[in-house]
NUDO-993735 format. One line per 3 residues: number of its first residue (from 1); for each residue y, z, x of N, C-alpha, C. Coordinates in nm, 2 decimals. Example, Ala and Ser with C-alpha at 12.3 -4.5 7.8 and 13.67 -1.06 7.14 Angstrom:
# residues 2
1> -0.57 0.78 1.32 -0.45 0.78 1.23 -0.33 0.78 1.32 ~ -0.22 0.71 1.28 -0.11 0.71 1.37 0.00 0.79 1.29 .
END
This chain:
# residues 313
1> -0.12 0.00 0.08 0.00 0.01 0.00 0.12 0.00 0.09 ~ 0.22 -0.09 0.06 0.35 -0.10 0.13 0.43 0.02 0.10 ~ 0.52 0.06 0.20 0.60 0.18 0.17 0.72 0.15 0.07 .
4> 0.76 0.25 0.00 0.87 0.22 -0.10 1.00 0.19 -0.02 ~ 1.01 0.27 0.09 1.13 0.26 0.19 1.09 0.26 0.34 ~ 1.16 0.18 0.41 1.15 0.18 0.55 1.28 0.21 0.61 .
7> 1.29 0.31 0.69 1.42 0.37 0.75 1.40 0.42 0.90 ~ 1.51 0.46 0.95 1.49 0.51 1.09 1.59 0.63 1.10 ~ 1.56 0.72 1.20 1.64 0.83 1.23 1.65 0.85 1.37 .
10> 1.75 0.91 1.42 1.77 0.93 1.57 1.70 1.06 1.62 ~ 1.62 1.05 1.72 1.57 1.17 1.78 1.68 1.25 1.86 ~ 1.64 1.36 1.91 1.74 1.44 1.99 1.82 1.36 2.10 .
13> 1.73 1.27 2.16 1.79 1.20 2.27 1.83 1.06 2.23 ~ 1.86 1.05 2.09 1.91 0.93 2.03 1.81 0.82 2.02 ~ 1.68 0.83 2.06 1.59 0.74 2.04 1.56 0.71 1.90 .
16> 1.57 0.57 1.86 1.55 0.52 1.72 1.40 0.54 1.67 ~ 1.38 0.64 1.57 1.25 0.67 1.52 1.22 0.59 1.40 ~ 1.12 0.51 1.39 1.08 0.43 1.27 1.01 0.52 1.17 .
19> 1.05 0.51 1.03 1.00 0.60 0.94 0.98 0.52 0.81 ~ 0.90 0.59 0.72 0.85 0.53 0.60 0.84 0.63 0.49 ~ 0.86 0.59 0.36 0.84 0.68 0.25 0.76 0.60 0.14 .
22> 0.67 0.68 0.06 0.60 0.62 -0.04 0.63 0.71 -0.16 ~ 0.68 0.66 -0.27 0.72 0.75 -0.37 0.65 0.72 -0.51 ~ 0.63 0.82 -0.58 0.57 0.80 -0.71 0.66 0.72 -0.80 .
25> 0.60 0.64 -0.89 0.68 0.56 -0.98 0.72 0.64 -1.11 ~ 0.77 0.77 -1.09 0.80 0.86 -1.19 0.94 0.92 -1.15 ~ 1.00 1.00 -1.24 1.12 1.06 -1.23 1.09 1.18 -1.13 .
28> 1.18 1.19 -1.03 1.17 1.30 -0.93 1.14 1.44 -0.98 ~ 1.19 1.46 -1.11 1.19 1.60 -1.17 1.04 1.62 -1.20 ~ 0.95 1.52 -1.19 0.81 1.55 -1.22 0.73 1.55 -1.10 .
31> 0.78 1.53 -0.97 0.71 1.53 -0.85 0.66 1.67 -0.82 ~ 0.54 1.69 -0.76 0.49 1.83 -0.72 0.52 1.86 -0.59 ~ 0.56 1.77 -0.51 0.59 1.81 -0.37 0.59 1.69 -0.27 .
34> 0.62 1.72 -0.15 0.62 1.61 -0.05 0.50 1.63 0.05 ~ 0.44 1.53 0.10 0.35 1.52 0.21 0.41 1.45 0.32 ~ 0.42 1.52 0.42 0.47 1.45 0.56 0.36 1.44 0.65 .
37> 0.35 1.32 0.71 0.23 1.28 0.79 0.27 1.26 0.94 ~ 0.18 1.32 1.02 0.18 1.30 1.17 0.06 1.22 1.21 ~ 0.07 1.10 1.25 -0.05 1.02 1.28 -0.10 1.04 1.42 .
40> -0.21 0.99 1.45 -0.28 1.01 1.58 -0.24 0.91 1.69 ~ -0.31 0.93 1.80 -0.29 0.85 1.92 -0.32 0.69 1.89 ~ -0.25 0.61 1.95 -0.29 0.47 1.96 -0.31 0.41 1.81 .
43> -0.22 0.46 1.72 -0.22 0.40 1.58 -0.08 0.42 1.53 ~ -0.07 0.42 1.40 0.07 0.42 1.34 0.07 0.46 1.19 ~ 0.20 0.49 1.15 0.21 0.55 1.01 0.16 0.47 0.90 .
46> 0.18 0.33 0.92 0.15 0.24 0.80 0.01 0.23 0.77 ~ -0.08 0.29 0.87 -0.23 0.29 0.83 -0.26 0.39 0.72 ~ -0.16 0.47 0.69 -0.18 0.58 0.59 -0.13 0.54 0.44 .
49> -0.11 0.41 0.42 -0.07 0.36 0.29 -0.16 0.39 0.17 ~ -0.29 0.37 0.19 -0.39 0.40 0.09 -0.39 0.55 0.05 ~ -0.39 0.63 0.15 -0.38 0.78 0.13 -0.25 0.80 0.05 .
52> -0.13 0.74 0.10 -0.01 0.77 0.03 -0.02 0.73 -0.12 ~ -0.08 0.61 -0.15 -0.10 0.57 -0.29 -0.16 0.69 -0.37 ~ -0.27 0.73 -0.32 -0.35 0.83 -0.40 -0.27 0.96 -0.41 .
55> -0.18 0.99 -0.31 -0.10 1.11 -0.32 0.00 1.08 -0.43 ~ 0.06 0.96 -0.43 0.17 0.92 -0.52 0.11 0.93 -0.67 ~ -0.01 0.89 -0.68 -0.08 0.89 -0.82 -0.10 1.03 -0.86 .
58> -0.12 1.12 -0.76 -0.14 1.27 -0.80 0.01 1.34 -0.81 ~ 0.12 1.27 -0.79 0.24 1.33 -0.81 0.31 1.38 -0.69 ~ 0.27 1.33 -0.57 0.34 1.37 -0.45 0.42 1.25 -0.38 .
61> 0.52 1.27 -0.32 0.59 1.16 -0.24 0.54 1.19 -0.10 ~ 0.55 1.08 -0.02 0.50 1.09 0.11 0.60 1.03 0.21 ~ 0.61 1.10 0.32 0.70 1.05 0.44 0.62 1.05 0.56 .
64> 0.65 0.96 0.64 0.57 0.94 0.78 0.66 0.88 0.87 ~ 0.64 0.91 1.00 0.72 0.83 1.10 0.62 0.79 1.21 ~ 0.66 0.69 1.28 0.59 0.64 1.41 0.63 0.72 1.52 .
67> 0.53 0.79 1.59 0.56 0.86 1.71 0.62 0.77 1.81 ~ 0.69 0.83 1.91 0.75 0.76 2.02 0.63 0.68 2.08 ~ 0.66 0.56 2.12 0.57 0.47 2.19 0.46 0.42 2.09 .
70> 0.47 0.44 1.96 0.37 0.40 1.86 0.43 0.32 1.75 ~ 0.37 0.24 1.69 0.41 0.16 1.58 0.54 0.09 1.60 ~ 0.64 0.11 1.54 0.77 0.03 1.56 0.88 0.12 1.62 .
73> 0.83 0.23 1.66 0.94 0.31 1.73 0.95 0.27 1.87 ~ 1.06 0.23 1.92 1.08 0.19 2.05 1.19 0.28 2.13 ~ 1.15 0.34 2.24 1.25 0.41 2.31 1.37 0.33 2.36 .
76> 1.48 0.40 2.40 1.60 0.33 2.44 1.57 0.22 2.55 ~ 1.50 0.28 2.65 1.47 0.18 2.78 1.36 0.09 2.73 ~ 1.38 -0.04 2.74 1.29 -0.14 2.68 1.25 -0.24 2.80 .
79> 1.29 -0.22 2.93 1.27 -0.31 3.03 1.12 -0.31 3.08 ~ 1.05 -0.20 3.05 0.91 -0.19 3.10 0.83 -0.15 2.98 ~ 0.70 -0.13 3.01 0.60 -0.09 2.90 0.64 0.03 2.83 .
82> 0.66 0.02 2.70 0.70 0.14 2.61 0.59 0.18 2.52 ~ 0.49 0.10 2.51 0.38 0.14 2.41 0.30 0.25 2.48 ~ 0.28 0.36 2.40 0.21 0.47 2.45 0.29 0.56 2.55 .
85> 0.42 0.55 2.53 0.51 0.63 2.62 0.61 0.71 2.53 ~ 0.61 0.84 2.56 0.70 0.94 2.48 0.84 0.93 2.53 ~ 0.86 0.96 2.67 1.00 0.99 2.72 0.99 1.00 2.87 .
88> 1.10 0.98 2.94 1.12 1.00 3.08 1.09 1.15 3.11 ~ 1.13 1.25 3.02 1.11 1.39 3.04 1.11 1.45 2.91 ~ 1.05 1.57 2.91 1.04 1.65 2.79 0.98 1.59 2.67 .
91> 0.88 1.49 2.70 0.81 1.42 2.60 0.75 1.50 2.49 ~ 0.69 1.61 2.53 0.61 1.69 2.43 0.72 1.76 2.33 ~ 0.83 1.81 2.39 0.92 1.88 2.31 0.99 1.78 2.22 .
94> 1.01 1.65 2.26 1.08 1.55 2.17 0.99 1.51 2.06 ~ 0.87 1.50 2.09 0.77 1.45 1.96 0.78 1.57 1.86 ~ 0.77 1.68 1.91 0.77 1.79 1.81 0.91 1.80 1.74 .
97> 1.01 1.78 1.81 1.15 1.78 1.75 1.15 1.66 1.64 ~ 1.10 1.55 1.68 1.11 1.44 1.59 1.05 1.47 1.46 ~ 0.94 1.54 1.46 0.88 1.59 1.33 0.97 1.68 1.25 .
100> 1.03 1.77 1.34 1.13 1.86 1.26 1.25 1.79 1.20 ~ 1.30 1.69 1.27 1.42 1.62 1.23 1.38 1.55 1.11 ~ 1.26 1.47 1.09 1.23 1.41 0.96 1.21 1.52 0.86 .
103> 1.15 1.63 0.89 1.13 1.74 0.79 1.26 1.79 0.72 ~ 1.37 1.79 0.81 1.49 1.84 0.76 1.57 1.73 0.68 ~ 1.53 1.61 0.71 1.58 1.49 0.63 1.52 1.50 0.50 .
106> 1.39 1.51 0.49 1.32 1.53 0.36 1.38 1.64 0.28 ~ 1.40 1.76 0.36 1.45 1.87 0.28 1.59 1.84 0.22 ~ 1.67 1.77 0.31 1.81 1.74 0.25 1.80 1.65 0.13 .
109> 1.71 1.56 0.13 1.70 1.47 0.02 1.63 1.52 -0.10 ~ 1.54 1.62 -0.08 1.46 1.68 -0.19 1.46 1.83 -0.17 ~ 1.57 1.91 -0.19 1.59 2.04 -0.16 1.50 2.14 -0.23 .
112> 1.44 2.09 -0.35 1.37 2.19 -0.44 1.21 2.16 -0.42 ~ 1.17 2.06 -0.35 1.03 2.03 -0.34 0.97 2.08 -0.21 ~ 0.85 2.15 -0.23 0.78 2.20 -0.12 0.73 2.08 -0.03 .
115> 0.72 2.11 0.10 0.67 2.00 0.20 0.54 2.06 0.27 ~ 0.45 1.98 0.26 0.31 2.00 0.33 0.30 1.90 0.44 ~ 0.26 1.96 0.56 0.25 1.85 0.68 0.09 1.83 0.69 .
118> 0.06 1.70 0.68 -0.08 1.65 0.71 -0.07 1.58 0.84 ~ -0.17 1.61 0.93 -0.17 1.55 1.06 -0.31 1.51 1.10 ~ -0.33 1.40 1.18 -0.45 1.36 1.23 -0.46 1.35 1.38 .
121> -0.56 1.40 1.44 -0.59 1.39 1.58 -0.47 1.43 1.67 ~ -0.42 1.34 1.74 -0.30 1.38 1.83 -0.20 1.44 1.76 ~ -0.18 1.40 1.62 -0.07 1.45 1.54 -0.09 1.60 1.51 .
124> -0.22 1.64 1.52 -0.25 1.78 1.49 -0.21 1.87 1.61 ~ -0.21 1.81 1.72 -0.16 1.90 1.84 -0.01 1.91 1.84 ~ 0.06 1.80 1.80 0.20 1.82 1.78 0.23 1.91 1.67 .
127> 0.14 1.90 1.54 0.17 1.99 1.43 0.14 2.14 1.46 ~ 0.04 2.16 1.55 0.00 2.30 1.59 0.12 2.36 1.65 ~ 0.20 2.28 1.75 0.31 2.34 1.81 0.43 2.35 1.71 .
130> 0.43 2.25 1.62 0.54 2.25 1.52 0.53 2.39 1.42 ~ 0.42 2.41 1.38 0.42 2.53 1.29 0.45 2.67 1.36 ~ 0.43 2.67 1.50 0.47 2.79 1.57 0.61 2.80 1.57 .
133> 0.69 2.68 1.58 0.83 2.67 1.59 0.90 2.68 1.46 ~ 0.84 2.60 1.36 0.91 2.57 1.24 0.83 2.59 1.12 ~ 0.73 2.67 1.13 0.64 2.69 1.02 0.70 2.73 0.88 .
136> 0.82 2.79 0.89 0.88 2.83 0.77 0.94 2.72 0.69 ~ 0.93 2.60 0.76 0.98 2.48 0.68 0.87 2.41 0.59 ~ 0.76 2.48 0.60 0.63 2.41 0.53 0.57 2.51 0.43 .
139> 0.52 2.44 0.32 0.43 2.51 0.22 0.29 2.51 0.26 ~ 0.25 2.42 0.35 0.12 2.41 0.38 0.09 2.32 0.50 ~ -0.02 2.33 0.57 -0.05 2.25 0.68 -0.21 2.20 0.66 .
142> -0.22 2.07 0.68 -0.36 2.00 0.68 -0.37 1.94 0.82 ~ -0.48 1.98 0.89 -0.52 1.92 1.02 -0.65 1.85 1.01 ~ -0.65 1.72 1.04 -0.76 1.64 1.04 -0.81 1.62 1.18 .
145> -0.93 1.65 1.22 -1.00 1.61 1.34 -0.91 1.69 1.46 ~ -0.89 1.82 1.44 -0.83 1.88 1.56 -0.91 1.96 1.65 ~ -0.86 2.02 1.74 -0.92 2.11 1.83 -0.84 2.23 1.86 .
148> -0.91 2.33 1.91 -0.86 2.47 1.94 -0.79 2.47 2.07 ~ -0.86 2.41 2.18 -0.79 2.39 2.31 -0.88 2.29 2.38 ~ -0.83 2.25 2.50 -0.89 2.15 2.58 -0.97 2.22 2.69 .
151> -0.96 2.36 2.71 -1.03 2.43 2.81 -1.01 2.38 2.95 ~ -1.10 2.41 3.04 -1.08 2.37 3.18 -1.07 2.22 3.20 ~ -1.11 2.14 3.10 -1.10 2.00 3.12 -0.96 1.96 3.11 .
154> -0.87 2.03 3.05 -0.74 2.01 3.04 -0.68 2.01 3.17 ~ -0.71 2.11 3.26 -0.65 2.13 3.39 -0.70 2.01 3.48 ~ -0.82 1.97 3.47 -0.88 1.87 3.55 -0.80 1.74 3.52 .
157> -0.80 1.72 3.39 -0.73 1.60 3.33 -0.58 1.58 3.38 ~ -0.51 1.70 3.37 -0.38 1.71 3.42 -0.35 1.66 3.56 ~ -0.45 1.72 3.64 -0.44 1.68 3.78 -0.46 1.53 3.80 .
160> -0.56 1.48 3.74 -0.60 1.34 3.76 -0.48 1.25 3.70 ~ -0.42 1.30 3.60 -0.30 1.22 3.53 -0.20 1.22 3.62 ~ -0.16 1.32 3.69 -0.05 1.33 3.78 -0.08 1.23 3.91 .
163> -0.20 1.24 3.95 -0.25 1.14 4.06 -0.22 1.00 4.02 ~ -0.27 0.96 3.89 -0.27 0.84 3.84 -0.11 0.80 3.82 ~ -0.03 0.89 3.79 0.12 0.86 3.77 0.17 0.81 3.91 .
166> 0.13 0.89 4.01 0.19 0.84 4.15 0.13 0.71 4.19 ~ 0.00 0.68 4.15 -0.06 0.55 4.18 0.00 0.44 4.11 ~ 0.02 0.43 3.97 0.05 0.33 3.90 0.19 0.35 3.82 .
169> 0.25 0.47 3.83 0.38 0.48 3.77 0.36 0.56 3.64 ~ 0.47 0.61 3.59 0.49 0.68 3.45 0.43 0.60 3.34 ~ 0.47 0.48 3.34 0.43 0.38 3.23 0.31 0.31 3.26 .
172> 0.24 0.33 3.36 0.12 0.27 3.40 0.01 0.31 3.30 ~ -0.08 0.21 3.27 -0.19 0.25 3.17 -0.33 0.25 3.26 ~ -0.38 0.38 3.26 -0.49 0.42 3.34 -0.61 0.41 3.27 .
175> -0.70 0.30 3.32 -0.83 0.29 3.27 -0.93 0.42 3.29 ~ -0.90 0.47 3.41 -0.97 0.59 3.44 -0.94 0.71 3.34 ~ -0.82 0.74 3.31 -0.79 0.84 3.21 -0.84 0.80 3.07 .
178> -0.84 0.67 3.03 -0.89 0.63 2.91 -1.04 0.65 2.90 ~ -1.11 0.62 3.00 -1.27 0.64 3.00 -1.29 0.78 3.00 ~ -1.22 0.86 3.08 -1.25 1.00 3.08 -1.23 1.07 2.95 .
181> -1.13 1.01 2.87 -1.10 1.08 2.73 -1.20 1.03 2.62 ~ -1.21 0.90 2.63 -1.28 0.83 2.52 -1.42 0.77 2.54 ~ -1.45 0.76 2.68 -1.57 0.69 2.72 -1.70 0.73 2.67 .
184> -1.70 0.86 2.64 -1.84 0.91 2.58 -1.85 0.91 2.42 ~ -1.74 0.88 2.35 -1.73 0.91 2.21 -1.83 0.81 2.14 ~ -1.86 0.70 2.19 -1.95 0.59 2.12 -2.10 0.62 2.14 .
187> -2.14 0.69 2.25 -2.27 0.72 2.28 -2.36 0.77 2.18 ~ -2.32 0.86 2.09 -2.40 0.90 1.98 -2.44 0.81 1.87 ~ -2.36 0.69 1.88 -2.39 0.58 1.78 -2.43 0.46 1.83 .
190> -2.51 0.47 1.94 -2.59 0.35 1.98 -2.70 0.31 1.89 ~ -2.73 0.17 1.88 -2.66 0.06 1.94 -2.52 0.04 1.89 ~ -2.43 0.02 1.98 -2.29 0.01 1.93 -2.26 -0.13 1.89 .
193> -2.19 -0.14 1.78 -2.14 -0.27 1.73 -2.00 -0.31 1.81 ~ -1.92 -0.21 1.82 -1.80 -0.23 1.88 -1.75 -0.10 1.98 ~ -1.64 -0.11 2.04 -1.61 0.00 2.12 -1.55 0.12 2.04 .
196> -1.53 0.10 1.91 -1.48 0.20 1.83 -1.56 0.24 1.71 ~ -1.69 0.24 1.73 -1.78 0.27 1.62 -1.76 0.43 1.59 ~ -1.71 0.50 1.68 -1.70 0.65 1.67 -1.58 0.68 1.57 .
199> -1.51 0.58 1.53 -1.39 0.61 1.43 -1.44 0.62 1.29 ~ -1.54 0.54 1.25 -1.58 0.54 1.11 -1.71 0.48 1.10 ~ -1.80 0.51 0.98 -1.91 0.44 0.95 -1.88 0.31 0.88 .
202> -1.76 0.29 0.83 -1.72 0.17 0.76 -1.67 0.07 0.85 ~ -1.76 -0.04 0.86 -1.73 -0.14 0.96 -1.60 -0.21 0.93 ~ -1.57 -0.23 0.81 -1.44 -0.30 0.77 -1.32 -0.22 0.83 .
205> -1.33 -0.09 0.81 -1.21 -0.01 0.86 -1.20 -0.01 1.01 ~ -1.32 -0.01 1.08 -1.32 -0.02 1.23 -1.27 -0.17 1.27 ~ -1.30 -0.27 1.20 -1.25 -0.39 1.23 -1.10 -0.41 1.21 .
208> -1.05 -0.34 1.11 -0.90 -0.34 1.08 -0.82 -0.28 1.20 ~ -0.88 -0.17 1.24 -0.83 -0.10 1.36 -0.82 -0.19 1.48 ~ -0.94 -0.26 1.52 -0.95 -0.34 1.63 -0.86 -0.46 1.62 .
211> -0.84 -0.51 1.50 -0.76 -0.64 1.49 -0.61 -0.60 1.46 ~ -0.57 -0.48 1.46 -0.44 -0.44 1.45 -0.38 -0.43 1.60 ~ -0.27 -0.51 1.63 -0.21 -0.51 1.76 -0.14 -0.36 1.80 .
214> -0.12 -0.29 1.69 -0.06 -0.16 1.72 -0.16 -0.04 1.72 ~ -0.29 -0.08 1.73 -0.38 0.02 1.74 -0.47 0.00 1.86 ~ -0.53 0.10 1.92 -0.63 0.09 2.02 -0.58 0.05 2.16 .
217> -0.46 0.08 2.19 -0.40 0.04 2.31 -0.43 0.17 2.40 ~ -0.41 0.15 2.54 -0.42 0.25 2.64 -0.29 0.32 2.66 ~ -0.28 0.44 2.63 -0.15 0.51 2.64 -0.11 0.53 2.79 .
220> 0.01 0.56 2.83 0.07 0.57 2.95 0.02 0.70 3.04 ~ 0.02 0.70 3.17 0.00 0.83 3.23 0.10 0.94 3.19 ~ 0.22 0.91 3.18 0.32 1.00 3.13 0.28 1.07 2.99 .
223> 0.24 0.98 2.91 0.20 1.05 2.77 0.09 1.14 2.79 ~ -0.01 1.11 2.88 -0.13 1.20 2.90 -0.07 1.33 2.96 ~ 0.02 1.32 3.05 0.08 1.45 3.11 0.15 1.53 3.01 .
226> 0.23 1.47 2.93 0.31 1.54 2.82 0.21 1.60 2.73 ~ 0.11 1.53 2.69 0.01 1.59 2.59 -0.08 1.69 2.65 ~ -0.13 1.68 2.77 -0.21 1.78 2.83 -0.13 1.91 2.85 .
229> -0.01 1.89 2.91 0.08 2.01 2.92 0.10 2.07 2.79 ~ 0.13 1.99 2.68 0.15 2.04 2.55 0.03 2.13 2.49 ~ -0.09 2.07 2.52 -0.21 2.13 2.48 -0.21 2.28 2.53 .
232> -0.17 2.29 2.66 -0.17 2.42 2.72 -0.08 2.52 2.64 ~ 0.04 2.47 2.60 0.13 2.55 2.52 0.07 2.58 2.39 ~ 0.04 2.49 2.33 -0.02 2.50 2.18 -0.12 2.59 2.17 .
235> -0.21 2.60 2.26 -0.33 2.69 2.25 -0.31 2.83 2.29 ~ -0.19 2.87 2.34 -0.17 3.00 2.39 -0.17 3.10 2.27 ~ -0.23 3.22 2.28 -0.22 3.32 2.17 -0.08 3.34 2.14 .
238> 0.01 3.34 2.22 0.14 3.39 2.19 0.21 3.28 2.11 ~ 0.18 3.15 2.12 0.22 3.04 2.05 0.16 3.06 1.90 ~ 0.04 3.08 1.89 -0.02 3.08 1.76 0.02 3.21 1.68 .
241> 0.06 3.31 1.76 0.10 3.43 1.69 0.24 3.42 1.62 ~ 0.31 3.29 1.64 0.44 3.28 1.57 0.42 3.19 1.45 ~ 0.29 3.16 1.42 0.28 3.09 1.30 0.29 3.18 1.18 .
244> 0.36 3.14 1.08 0.36 3.23 0.96 0.23 3.28 0.91 ~ 0.21 3.41 0.88 0.09 3.46 0.85 0.04 3.41 0.71 ~ 0.14 3.38 0.62 0.11 3.33 0.49 0.10 3.20 0.47 .
247> 0.10 3.11 0.57 0.10 2.96 0.57 -0.04 2.91 0.54 ~ -0.07 2.85 0.42 -0.19 2.79 0.39 -0.24 2.68 0.49 ~ -0.35 2.69 0.55 -0.40 2.58 0.65 -0.53 2.54 0.60 .
250> -0.55 2.41 0.59 -0.67 2.34 0.57 -0.71 2.26 0.69 ~ -0.83 2.28 0.74 -0.89 2.20 0.85 -1.01 2.12 0.80 ~ -1.00 1.98 0.83 -1.11 1.89 0.79 -1.16 1.82 0.91 .
253> -1.28 1.79 0.89 -1.35 1.70 1.02 -1.47 1.63 0.97 ~ -1.51 1.52 1.04 -1.64 1.47 1.01 -1.74 1.56 1.09 ~ -1.86 1.56 1.03 -1.97 1.64 1.09 -2.02 1.57 1.21 .
256> -1.99 1.44 1.24 -2.04 1.37 1.34 -1.92 1.31 1.43 ~ -1.81 1.39 1.42 -1.68 1.34 1.49 -1.70 1.39 1.64 ~ -1.70 1.29 1.73 -1.72 1.34 1.87 -1.60 1.41 1.93 .
259> -1.48 1.38 1.87 -1.35 1.46 1.92 -1.37 1.60 1.89 ~ -1.41 1.63 1.78 -1.43 1.78 1.73 -1.56 1.83 1.78 ~ -1.64 1.76 1.86 -1.77 1.81 1.90 -1.85 1.83 1.77 .
262> -1.85 1.75 1.68 -1.92 1.76 1.55 -1.88 1.88 1.47 ~ -1.75 1.92 1.48 -1.69 2.02 1.40 -1.69 2.16 1.48 ~ -1.73 2.17 1.60 -1.72 2.30 1.67 -1.58 2.34 1.71 .
265> -1.52 2.25 1.74 -1.37 2.28 1.78 -1.28 2.32 1.65 ~ -1.32 2.27 1.54 -1.25 2.31 1.41 -1.29 2.46 1.38 ~ -1.42 2.49 1.39 -1.46 2.63 1.37 -1.39 2.73 1.46 .
268> -1.37 2.68 1.59 -1.30 2.76 1.69 -1.16 2.78 1.65 ~ -1.09 2.67 1.60 -0.95 2.67 1.56 -0.93 2.76 1.44 ~ -1.03 2.75 1.35 -1.02 2.84 1.24 -1.01 2.99 1.27 .
271> -1.10 3.01 1.37 -1.11 3.16 1.42 -0.98 3.20 1.51 ~ -0.93 3.10 1.56 -0.81 3.12 1.64 -0.69 3.16 1.56 ~ -0.68 3.09 1.44 -0.57 3.12 1.35 -0.60 3.25 1.28 .
274> -0.72 3.28 1.25 -0.74 3.39 1.18 -0.72 3.52 1.27 ~ -0.76 3.50 1.40 -0.73 3.61 1.49 -0.59 3.63 1.51 ~ -0.50 3.53 1.49 -0.35 3.53 1.51 -0.30 3.59 1.37 .
277> -0.38 3.62 1.28 -0.34 3.69 1.16 -0.30 3.61 1.05 ~ -0.32 3.48 1.06 -0.30 3.38 0.94 -0.40 3.40 0.84 ~ -0.36 3.42 0.72 -0.44 3.48 0.61 -0.52 3.37 0.53 .
280> -0.47 3.26 0.52 -0.52 3.16 0.43 -0.56 3.04 0.51 ~ -0.69 3.04 0.58 -0.73 2.93 0.66 -0.86 2.88 0.60 ~ -0.87 2.76 0.55 -1.01 2.71 0.51 -1.05 2.59 0.58 .
283> -1.17 2.54 0.59 -1.22 2.43 0.66 -1.32 2.37 0.58 ~ -1.35 2.23 0.62 -1.45 2.16 0.56 -1.50 2.06 0.65 ~ -1.63 2.04 0.67 -1.69 1.94 0.74 -1.76 1.84 0.65 .
286> -1.75 1.72 0.68 -1.81 1.61 0.59 -1.93 1.55 0.67 ~ -2.05 1.59 0.62 -2.17 1.55 0.68 -2.17 1.40 0.72 ~ -2.21 1.36 0.84 -2.21 1.22 0.88 -2.08 1.15 0.91 .
289> -1.97 1.22 0.88 -1.84 1.16 0.89 -1.80 1.16 1.05 ~ -1.73 1.05 1.08 -1.69 1.03 1.22 -1.54 1.08 1.23 ~ -1.46 1.01 1.31 -1.34 1.07 1.35 -1.22 1.05 1.24 .
292> -1.22 0.94 1.17 -1.11 0.92 1.08 -1.16 0.95 0.93 ~ -1.14 1.06 0.89 -1.20 1.09 0.75 -1.13 1.02 0.64 ~ -1.01 0.99 0.66 -0.94 0.91 0.56 -0.99 0.77 0.56 .
295> -1.06 0.72 0.65 -1.10 0.58 0.67 -1.26 0.58 0.66 ~ -1.32 0.67 0.62 -1.47 0.69 0.62 -1.53 0.64 0.49 ~ -1.66 0.62 0.47 -1.72 0.58 0.36 -1.71 0.67 0.25 .
298> -1.68 0.80 0.27 -1.65 0.89 0.17 -1.51 0.94 0.15 ~ -1.41 0.84 0.19 -1.28 0.88 0.19 -1.23 0.92 0.05 ~ -1.28 0.87 -0.06 -1.24 0.91 -0.19 -1.27 1.06 -0.21 .
301> -1.38 1.10 -0.16 -1.41 1.24 -0.17 -1.32 1.33 -0.09 ~ -1.28 1.28 0.03 -1.20 1.36 0.12 -1.06 1.38 0.06 ~ -1.01 1.26 0.00 -0.88 1.26 -0.05 -0.88 1.34 -0.17 .
304> -0.98 1.34 -0.26 -0.97 1.43 -0.38 -0.98 1.57 -0.34 ~ -1.05 1.61 -0.23 -1.06 1.75 -0.19 -0.91 1.79 -0.14 ~ -0.85 1.71 -0.06 -0.72 1.74 -0.02 -0.62 1.77 -0.14 .
307> -0.63 1.67 -0.24 -0.54 1.69 -0.35 -0.57 1.82 -0.43 ~ -0.70 1.85 -0.45 -0.74 1.98 -0.51 -0.68 2.10 -0.43 ~ -0.69 2.09 -0.30 -0.64 2.20 -0.21 -0.48 2.21 -0.23 .
310> -0.41 2.10 -0.24 -0.27 2.11 -0.25 -0.23 2.17 -0.39 ~ -0.32 2.15 -0.49 -0.29 2.21 -0.62 -0.29 2.36 -0.61 ~ -0.36 2.41 -0.51 -0.39 2.56 -0.52 -0.29 2.64 -0.43 .
313> -0.21 2.56 -0.36 -0.12 2.64 -0.26 0.02 2.67 -0.32 .
END
């Protein structure tokens, strides 16, 4: 489904951020709330049009933006590779700020409606930091295919990413880092039809991803550094302690998602939030589901469960 509106806003460093909204075809007085979407790595916001339509039909308006270096968001400097690149410096803080700036725009436009943040994969890492800093701006948080922390692998990855940055530059695309991060994801699904079988059991959805020029690219060494450093901050107990204790949180994942280790990282994340004192954390694993629950063969079930959860917060 095409968005109702395409617009842009300026990030803290004046980077132009592309954004979209999908709105119910009803009077705003009847809307139940707003869903703000934070997409994952090497994809973009317009992939969520089908989900947005279902939410519209249920009475929710939807807003989403393309993260820096993704979709149609282009940083100020365009003389070099910008795909998969957050910023020259402070990339992690800037992508979190972008999410907040959009949230505040939504709030200004719809001051009486509650805003729930839905995030997928990399977007969930940004969102975990976001709720520690701005959790009071949200009525709820939904994290799809998230992790609790990256453990010692984060430290190893950060060292290698910095070496790769020295070797090929901040905007260089490292096949080594890409293989380290995603190389094993397809192994559980052999014999493989494509390199992205781990995304979904639905071949049509996988092919859409592969044929989309704004999907599946190798991100830059600097983005990896920004992300891995951000993961370290995100997972600190002191960070999670700042999440509002009354914020409702829903965690979803595919039972065969290699990113979440078949759901183990989601179980650990639930425990981490509960340990931090967050009182309303629920989770659901979908048997056989892979990484993109919204593009899985049981996506209607997943969407219905999300809408039911929204009704209860």
